[in-house]
Phi, psi and omega in degrees: 000314175302322175300316177301316179297319182293321177299316182295322176301316178297321181291320187266343184299320178300315185286335176283320183289324183260064183300136182287138174290152181307313180302324177289320176295320174303316176297319178295320176297316177301315182292319181293327177293317178297320177295318177304311183296329186272327184271334185251111179299130185087003181300320176301318180293322180296315183290325178294324183275339183288146177281338180180170174211151179251124185232136176240107182300326180212111176249121180260129178236136178218146183201137169222088186078302170257134184236162174203160176217151180209145173199165176239146179201200185214151171267129184244125174232129179054038176082357181244141176292125182262322188200150175261145183225158169244158173230138175207154174204166179223150179211158178229138180151196184283095179208146177205122177140181178223141177207156169237151181204163174255142179231131176236126179248112179267126177267109188271349175234152178299320176301314179300317180296311181296319177301314179295310183298328185274358182269150175278327177205145190226129181236129180296134179090342177252306182269347180173164178247149178239130175275131179266119182290143178274107180263120182285170180300331179270008178091356179287151181234157178287107184296332179290332179296319186275346187263336186241014178245143183291328179223133181229127182259144176232126178251124185213171180062032184289138172220128177135194191246003181265143188259352186290131175239020179284143174250007181307127177083357177293138182249134176244130182229144176292139175265125181265161173100000000 
């Protein structure tokens, strides 16, 4: 178990030590938004109807028995970045591999957006639940999922060997500075 933890530290240390400068993160957010629009059919419509969205251009997940994931992103409202955030989670169980993915969480109601903005730290399943949209192999999404839920998550641009698309236990925290 200690060996697994040491491997995770080695995997995540470079990305934690080399924190991206804000201009680079801004560019990554812009690119990830464009990727969302091109890879997810109806992505434009989702963003037009959302009151705001939280986007993480690259979330890295690694696990060997013990797993963890980390990423940096931004809250975008009316086309403007409002605040920078990090996401992280840890898990224990049957898992092996490394993957990266982009995550976009659309706030479909004003209340969901305000509740998120007014929180100091936010955890999926504790502070609110997020519906994960079913994205088909052709990029299509279930339209009923995005229209009647306060928060809908989209996971896209996956690279790697882990199959989990759960956000359960993910924590979102404001980045200061």
